[in-house]
N, C-alpha and C positions, 0 to 999 in steps of 0.2 A: 357765690355771693358772700361778702364779708359780714361777719356778725357785728352788730352794733356795739358789742362789748369788747371786741378784739383790741382796738386801739387803747382802751382804758387799762386792760391788764398788762399790755406790753409796756405802757408808760410806767406802771407801778414796778414792774420788773426792772426796767432800765434805771429808775431812780432809787431802787432798793427800798421802796415803801410797801412792797408786796408782803403779805402775811401768809406764811406757810403753816398748814396744819399737818401733823403726822399722827396717824391712827395706829397705835400699837407701839409701845416703847420697850421692845425686847431687843434681841440680838441684831436686828436690822434697823428698827425704828429709832432707837436712842442714838446710835452712832450717826445716823443720817440727820437727826434733829440737831445734834451738837455741831455737825459739820456746817450746816446752813447757818446756825447761830454764830459760829466763829467767823463767818463771812458777812456778818452784820445784817442778816436777814431775820426778822422777828419770827419766832416759831412758837406755836401752841401745840403741845403734845397731848393727845387724847388717849386715855388709858382706862380700861374697865376696873383694874386693880387699884383700890384706894391706897394701898401700901406703896405700890410702885410710884404712883403720882406724888405721894407725900415724900418719898425718897428723892425724887427728881427735884422737887421744890425746895428740899433741904440741901441740895447739892451733894447728896450721898450717892455715889456711883455703885452700880451692881453689874456692869457689863465690862468684861476684860478688855475689849477693844476701844474703850473710851478712857482717855486720860482723866484721872481724878481732878486735876487742876483745871482742865478744859471745861468740865461740867460745872465746877464751882464758879468759874469766871463768867460763863454765859448766863447762869442762873442769877448770880448776884447782881449782874448788870441789868437784869430784867428782860433780856432779849429772848430767853427761853423760859417757858413756864409749862407746867403740866396741869391737866384738869380731868375730872371724871364727868364734867358737864358737857355732853355732846351737842347741846343747843348752841354752844359757842362756835360751832362750825360756821355760823353765819358771819363770824369775824374774819374768816379766812378767804383769801383769793385763790389759793391752791391747796388741795388736800391730797396727801400721799398716803396710801393704804399699805401698811406693813403688818398684816395680821397673819396668824398661822393658817396653813392649809394641810391639815393632817389627813390620814387615810382612816376609814372606819374599819371595823373588824373583818369586813369582806374585801379589803384592799381597794375600796372605792373612794375617790376623792370626796372629802367632807367640805362642802362649800359654805357651811353655816356661818363661819367667821366672815367670809367675804360678803355673803348675803346680808348679815347683820350690819356690817360696816356700811354697805351700800344704802341700806334702809335709813340708818342714822344720818348719813350725809344728805340723802335725798330730802329728808324731813326739814333740814335746817339750812341747806346751802342757799346762797343768794345767787341771782342771775350773774353771769360772768365768772363763774367758778371753774377752775381747771382741776380735774380729778385724775390721779394716776395710781394705778394698781402696781405694786411691787412684789406681791406675794407669788411664790412659785405655783404654777397651776398649768392646766392643759390648754392648748390653743383653742381659741374662741370664747374663753371665759369672759374677757373684758366686754366683748360685743354681745354675747348671748346671756350672760348672767348679771354682770354689774350694770351695764347700760340700761336695760329695761327697768331695773329696780330704781335707778336714779330718776328716770323719766316718770315712772309711776308715782313715786313718793313726792317729787318736787313739782310735778305738773309742767316742768320745763322741757324744752326740746334740744337734743344734742346738736351741736354746731351752730345753733341759733342763739341759745341761752347759756350753754355750758359746753365744756370739751372733756373728752376722756382719752386716756393714754395707757399703755402698758410699758413699764420700764423695769425689767427684772433686777432684783437685788443681786449683788455679787459680793457676798461677804465670806471671807475665809478666816474664821476665828483663829487668833494666835499668829496670823501672818504679820511679821514685823516690817515687811517691805511694802505690801499693798494694803492700803486702808481705803476708807470710803472715798476720800477726795482724789486719790491718784489711781484708782481702778477705773479703766474706761467703762462707760455706761451706755447701754443701748436704749434708745427711745423710739417707741412705735406709737404715733398718734393716730387717732381715728379721724382722718381728714387732714388736710394740709395745715389749717390753722392750729389744730391740736399739736401737730408735729413742731410747728414754729414756737408755740408757747412752751411746750415741753423742753425743747432745746434751750430756750432762753432761761427758764427757771432753773433747770439742772446745771446750766453753765455757771450759775452763781456759787455752786458748791463743788462741782466735779470738774476736773481738769480736762478730760478728753471725753467727747460724746460721739456716738455713732447713731445716726437716724436710719430707721427702716420705714417702709411705707404703710405699715398697718400694725395694730396691736397683736394680731395672730402670728405675724412673723416674729415679733419680739418675744412672744410666749414660746414659740418653737425654738428660738435661740437658746433660751434658758434650759429647756428640756434637752436640747442637743448637747450643750456643754456638759451637763452632768451625766447624760447617758453615755457619752464618749468616755468619760472617766469610769463609769460602771463597767462597760464592756472591756476596757483595757485592764482594769484592776482584776476583774474576774478571770480574764485570760492569764495574767501573771500568777494569780492564786492557783489556777489549775496546773500551770507549768511548775510551780513550786512544789505542789503535791507529788507530781511525777518525778521531779528531781530528788525528792526525799526518798521515794521508792528505789531510785537508781543510784542512791548514795552519792549525789552530787550537791554541791552548795549552790543554790539558785542565785545567791547574792554575787558569787563570782561570775556566774553566767551573765547577769545583768550588767555588772561593771565592765565586762569585756564588750558586750553588745553596744553599750552607749559610747564606746570610742568611735563608732561610726558617725561621721559628721552630718549625715543626712539620712532621712527615711526611717529614723528610729527615735522614739521618745521613751525614756525610762519610766516605768511604773513599778511599784514595789509591792510585794505580797504582805499579807497580814491576816489576822484572825477573822476578818470580815469588814464590811464597810459600815461606818456609822454616820451620825449627823442627820439633819433634817432633809437634806436634798438628794444625795446620790442613791441611797437605798430606796427612796420613795418615788422619784421622778418617773421611772419607767412605768409605774402603775398609772400615773396621770396619763401618760401617752397611750398605754394599752386601753385605757378607758375610752379616750376619744377615737382611737383607731377602730374600735369595734363598731362605732357609729358609721364608719366608712367601709365596713366589711373587709378590714385589712388586718392581716396576722403579722405581728412583729416577732418573727422567729428568733432572730439573733438577740434581741433585747430580752425576750422571755428566757432564753438559755442563760444569758449572763446573770439575770436576776435569780435563776434557779441555783447557779453555782454559788453566788453570794449567800443565798439563804442557807446553803448547806455548810458553809465554812465554820460557823460556831460548833456544829455537831462534829465536824472532822477534827476540830481542835480538841474537843472533849476526848475523842478517840486517841489523839496524840498524847494527851495527858495520861490517859489510862495506860497506854503502851509504855510510856516512860516509867510510870509507877510499877508496872508489871516487871520490867527489867530489874527493878530494885526489890523484887519480891513483896510488893505491896499492891493493894487494890484501892480504887477510889473510895469504896465504902470503908469508913473509919479513918481515912487519912485526913490530916489537917493540911489544907491547901491555901496558900496566900497568893492573891492576885495583886500584882503591882501595876496600878493604873486602871481606872474604870472610865476615864474620859474617852471619847471616840477618837481623839487625836491628841498629839503631844502638846503639853504646856497650855491647855485650856481647861475651863471648869464646866464643860458641857458633856453630859453623858447620854444625850438623846440618841436612841438607836445604837448605842454602843454594843459591839459584839461581846465585850467583856461581860455585860449583864446577861446575855443569852447563854454564854458558857457557864456562868455562875449558876444559873437556873438548872442546867443539865447536870452539873457536878453535884449540886445540892440534892437533886432527885435521886442520884445514884449513891447517896449516903455520905458524901464528902462534907467535912467540917470547913466552912468558908470563913476566911478573913480577907480583908483587902486593905491596901494602903494607897491613898491618893491624896497628896497634899492640897489639891484644888477642890476636892469634892468630899465634904464631911459626912454625907449620908446618901444612900442610894435606895431606890425601890425598883426591883426587877419587874419584867413584864408579867410574871406570875405572882407578883405581890409580896415577894420576900424583901424584908428591910434589913439593911446592914449599916453599921456606922464605921467610920474610918478607924483603923488600928495604927497607932504610931509604931514605926518600925525601929528596932534597935537590934544589937547583936544577940541578945537573949531570945527575942521573939523569933528572929529569922532562923535561929538554930533549932527551935522547937518544932517548926513546921516540916511536914514530910515532902512538900513540893512547893516551889515558888514559880508562879507563872507570870511572865512579863507580857502584859496585854497592851500597855501604852508606853511609848518611849519618852517619858518625861525627862527633860535634861537634868533634873535634880537627882535622878537615880544614878547610882555609882556602880557601873558594871563590875569593876574589880572587887569592890567591897561585897557585892551580892555573891559573886563567884567564890570568894574566900569563905563566906560564912554559911551559905545555903547547902543543904544536903543534896538537893536535886533541883534542877532548873529547866523549865520549858520556856524557851525564848522565842516568842512569836513575833518579835520586832527587830531581830538581828542587833540587839544592843551589845551582846557579848561576842566579841570578835575572836577571842582566844579559844582554841579547841580544848575541850575537857570532857572526860568520861561522864561527868555528871550534868553536862549541858546538852539539851536536845533542842534542835532547831525546827522551825516550821518546815 
């Protein structure tokens, strides 16, 4: 049976009069909001942070993947605005949820942000509203967490009075080729109408869409994508550690293996996996798998390998110092890069912060240089500020550790002036007695 509101929302989408609300203006939400606005769709951004909302309304950009001029243009034209007044959800025809989904201290998914967003939407949404969850989460969240709260708070009924969908964010910070608009997007509607509406709305901003038959399939898609990467990165990290013991260059091994034109995809080792998705997603899946009495052995093992990588890198730093007749205790150690990947300003779950904590506990004097991140706070609460690097500084430290391969770093210059280098990102290609590889 067709909802009496279905034709109305489809008409608004087709003539570009649809109003899209985006909840959460962070790494996912702001680029998405700007992308819709650039395609002449009016967007209201909802944000708990008054400072972020004010920055958006001033056209002041704080997300690296958003072009400054794009934000200024869509704000000055009035097509994008931000607010902390969540009652204005009743102005929206579609609401896209882009809130965090962290893990608590027991590695259990924290649904409080999704729950709070669902309550706010349910209180204010009008009949005929389409609601899409984009936050990474475990399968069944849309149906079993978000949907009941929307119905409870609104008094409306799904597929009669409103529709829900899951469409996982696919954001790769710093990727110069794939942005929000040209990254294919998966849409999983709760019912046929929800799928049609989701496809129609997202097609206003995204070039390529792929529909699946339910939200839980779309939720599993996101988990699969990032778990695939976790398993393969953990595998190559373990191979790298073995190659190190066997005095082989793992990078040479990978370069040779990837000459095979089929059946092999190159993954690269590093000090650990960072960011919000890859290190966390397996725990979402483990959480729901337990409800089905299912043991995710391979994923658990991959997660275990990844969790150990920062500690193993600490041992590598210790070994390098020992060969130069020094210990961690009392040594001045400079980390180059604390972002979790190259050329971005995001240090969430960065392995560099975990290594810094271990080195600090062992008595090392910590400095770091990262042109993108002026200040860090580690998991254990240690606070450091960025040290500008020059020839004098680098010559005074006992060990330089390359933890992020920012393109602004100059390998030749580092090699020339540093006493000892532990290169965890293969930035330094030339062999040297003072360079130790992962």
